[in-house]
N, C-alpha and C positions, 0 to 999 in steps of 0.2 A: 639372767641379769635384766634389770629394767633400766632404761636411758632416762635420766633425770637431767633437766636443764637448769643452769644456774647464771645469773647475770653477774659477771666479775666486774664490779664497778671500780673504776680508778680510785675513788675516795673511800667508797663504804664498803669495800670487799665484796663477797659473795652475797647475792641478794637472792632469796628465795621466790619460787614461781609465784606464790599467792600475792606478792608484792608488785611484780612487774609484768605478770601475765594481762591484767586488765589494762595496763597502759599500752602494752603491745596491741591488744585488741582494739583499743580506741585509735590507735595509731595505724591500723590495718597493716600491722606487721606480724601478726599471729600466723598467717599462712606461710610467708617466707621463712619465719623462724622454724616452724614445723617442717618445711622442706630440708632445711639445713641439718635438724636433729635426725631426721630419717635417714638421711645419707651418711652422716657421722656415725650412727649408730651401727648402721648396716656395714660400714667400711670397718670399724673396729671389730665387730664380731667376725667379720670375713678373715681378717689378718689373724685373730686368735685360732679359728678353726684351722686356717693354713699352718699355723704354727704348732698346734698341738694334734693335728690329725681329724679326718672327716669322721673317725669313729667315736670322737668325744662327743657327748650328749649335751649340747649347748645351745641355748636360744636367747634371744634379745627381745624385749618388749618394748615398744614404742607407743605412746599415747597420741591420739588423734583428736584435735580439738573438733567442736561441731562445724566451726568454720571450714576446716579442712575437709571434713566429710562432705560437706555441701559443694565442693569444688567439682566441676564436670570432669576434670582431667585426673581425678585421684587414682583411679584404675592404672591409667598410664604412668603416672608418676611412681607408683610402687613398682610396676613391672620394669620400668627402666632404672630405677634405682637398684633392684635385686640384680639386673643384668650388668649394670655398670660396676658394682661392687663384688659380683660374683658369690653373693651370699646365697646358699641353697634356701629355697623358700620356706621349707620346714623348720627353719631356725628363726624365723621371724614371726612374732606375735604382735598384732595390732590391737590396742585397747581402745574400746568406744565407751562412752558414759550410758548410764542407764536411761538418761533423759531422752537420748537420741530414739529409744525404742518406741516412743510414743508420737514420733513425728513422721507422717506420711509413710505409714508401715509398709505399704507393698513396694514403694520405690526403694525403702530402706533395705527390705530383703533382698531385692535384685541387686543392689549395689554391693551389698555383703556377699552374697553368692558370687559375684564376679571377682572379689578379692579371694574369696575362698578357693576359687578356681585356679588361681595362681599357685595354690599349694601352700599358702601361709595358714596361721591359725588366728582365731578371733576371740578376744576375751572382755567381758563386760566389767568395768571398773566400778569400784564404790557400790557393788550391789547390795540392795536392801534399803537405800536411801531415796531411791525414786518411786515411780508409780506403775512400773511394769507389772503384769500379770502372767501367771502361768499360761494362759491362752496365747499371749504374745510369745513369751519366751521359748515356747516349744517350736515355733515357726521360724525362730532365728537360727541361721546356720553358725552358731557360736560354740566354741570348744571349752570355754573356761569361765568360771564365776569368781569374781574377787570380792570376798566379805569386806564390807568397809570396817575401817579401824575403829569407829565408834561403837560396833558391836563386839570387837574383839575385847576392847577394854572392859567389857562387862561379864566376860566368859567365867570369871572367877567369883562373881558376886552373887551366887545362889541361881536358882531354878529360873527365875524371870530373867536374870542377866544373860542365860545362856540360851533363851527360847529362839531368838532371831537366828543366831548362829547355827543352831541345831537345824532349825527349819530350812535354812539355805543349804546346808551340807546335804539333808535329806532329799531336797529338791534336786541338787546336782546329781546326786546318785541316781534318782529316778529318771533323769534326762540324759545320763551317761556323760555328764560334764566333769571336767576336773574342777576342783575347788581349791582356792587359794586364800588363806587368810592374810590380810594387810595389817601392817602396824603392829606386829609382835614386839613386845618390849621385855618380856622376861620369861623364865623357864616355867613359871606356874602357869603361865597362858598356853604354853607349848603342849604341857601335859594335860591340860583342859581339852585342848582342841584335838589331841591325839584320842582321847577318850570319846569325843564327840563323832570321830571317824574322819577328820580332816588330816590329810597326810602332806600338805604342802602349805609353806606360810613364808612371809618375808617381813623384814622390820629391823629396828635397831638392836634386837636381841642378837642378832646374826652378825650384822655389821652396819655402820653409818654409811652414807653415801660416799662413793670412792671416786677418785679420777682414775683414767685408764691404767697407769703405772702401778698404783695401789691396788686396784681391782685384780691385775695380773699377779701381784705379789700374794694378795688373799687366796686367789685359786690355787697357786703352787703350794702354799702353805697348808691349806685345808684339805686339798684333793690329791696332793702328790702326783701330779700330771706332769710327765716330763715333755719337752718338745718333740715332735716328730721328727725322725731323721730326714734330712734334707737330701733330695735327689740329684744326680748329676754332678 
């Protein structure tokens, strides 16, 4: 699962992040919002793991904004959130943007490694849209590359359309990284990505964004997982 935040406006209903995140950044609210999202996501994931058993292969992905990553207390925040919510570290994936990779590289690597030492996993979001190079990428302690949606839209449009996606998939394989295709919208894209060697994906083809109750219903319907027996 990936945690997605929406603003439930009293007059206009659910507002997408591309509309309100710039406002939150201007109002210096992006960091407290990020703290809230991290804790809520970890708490929800921990509840599900307790409900369905520790053997269930489940993880939750949370995006980190540039401002969040620049906070000096980020390591402490993540560690305390994991402890408070009792979420196993291996069940948490933190996403960073590719643009972070070109900012103060040595300090960036050190900060990422500190987070990795907690036992969590790290992903690079929207990969292929920034300016990172292979020489940078192999030094970063990341686990996952997520191919940007703009490239997935082109995988069924001939050789040129698939070139970037193929290159990222091959790069991921060479660096022993998991590659996830973002924004999959139809079965044709699924088949094309499988042919290219990509084994993981997300997007509206599988499900639109869901709230907690609907997500649990989706899990039960598609994976036939029964709640774990309660002790005591």
